[in-house]
N, C-alpha and C positions, 0 to 999 in steps of 0.2 A: 504493499499499499504506499502510496506517495503522499506526502504532506502538502505538496503543492496544490494550489487552487487554480481552476480554470474557469473561463467565461464561454458561454454560448451566447452569441447575439443571432436573433432569428428574425427575418422579415415575415410578417403575418398577413401579407396581402392574399396568399392562398392558404388559408388556415389548415386545411387538410394536409397539404404538403408540408407545412411548417411543422405540424404535430409528428408526422412520419419522420422528418429529417432530425428533430430533436430526439426522438426516441432512439434512432440509430446512434447519435452522437452520446447520449447518456449510456447506452449499452457499451460503446467502446470505452468511456471513461470508467465505468463500473468494472469491466474486465481488466482494466489497467490498474485498478485499486485506488483510483482517485477518490478521496474522501469528500472534497468540496468542489462543487460545480454550481455555478449560478447561471440563470438564464435571464436574458434581458430582450424583451420584444421591442420591435420597431415596425413602422407601418409597412415599408417595402424595402426592396433590395437597395434603392438608391441611398437609403438612410443608414445602411450597415457600416460603411466606412467611419462615420462619425461615432456611432455607437462603439465599434471597435476601438477607435482612438480613446474614447472615454475610459473603456476598460483597460486597454494597454497602458494609458498614462496614470491610471490610478495607483499602480504599484502592487495591485492586490492579486494579480493573476500571472501564472507562467506562461499562459498562451490564451488565445481567443479563437474559437471556432465560429466562423461567420456562415450562416446558413439561410437559404431562401430559394425562391423560384422566380424565374422571368420566362414568360411564355410569349412566343412571337404572335403578334397580331397583325394588323393590316397596315400598319404605319411603321415609320422609322424609329419610333420610341424605343423599341425593344433593342435596337442596336446601341443607342445612347446609354440606356440604363445598364446593359450588360457591360459595355466597355468602361464606363465611368465607375461602376461598382468594382470591377476586377482592379482598375487602376487605383481606386482609393484604398481598397484592402491592402494591396501591395505597398503603397505609399506608408500607411500606418505601420506595417511590419518594418520597412527600411528605416523609418524615422525614429521609430521607438526601440527597435531591437527585440521586440516581444513578438514571438511567433503568431502569426494569424493564418488560418487555413481558409481556402475559398471553397466552401461547400455550397455554391449557388448553382442550382440547375438552370441551364439556358437550353430550353427545348422548344420545339416547334408546336407540340400538342400537350394538353394536359395528361393524355395517356402516356406519352413518353416520359413525362415528369413522375408519374406514378411509379413507372417501372424502374426509374432511377432513385426512388426514395424509399427502398426496402421492398421493391417489387422483384420481378424476374431478371432484370438487368443488373442492378447493383443497389448498394445503399450509400448514397453520397453523404449523408449525416455521419454515418459510421466511419466512412473513409476520411472525412474531414477532421473528425476528432482523432483518428489514428495519426494523421499527418502532423497535427499540432502537438500531439503527445511526443512524437519522434524529434520534432524540431525543438521542443522544450528541453528534452533529454540531452540533445547535442549542445545547446546553449549552456546548460548547467555543467555538462562535462567539460567543455572548453573553458568556462569561467573558473573551474576548480583547478585547472592546470593539468 
């Protein structure tokens, strides 16, 4: 069991997908023996980088798993939200040194998102938590010499 705390920031625009992603992330943290995980909700994917920044800069978390879904519509909005969310999460990670994972589904259809949120294709919430755990371990190992 690790004494490190982790954060999950989750976009709630697609509530069913959000719940599935959080469940997968929590399963990964549980399996890793993480005792403390806090979940913070935001309205949509575009707000994830700011919430991740708040969590990372708080000094309370060894890593932040960023979860959500963006589903392609009929306009270019999808492209902007996906690109800026990814760029924002990466910026938080590089600016703070706190590992942040990008567990945001970017799919053409809701069915594709279901398949990637614990369905038959993969569990992106679980994968995002595993990634942030690995990066937090690497950070801690390098910091300890």
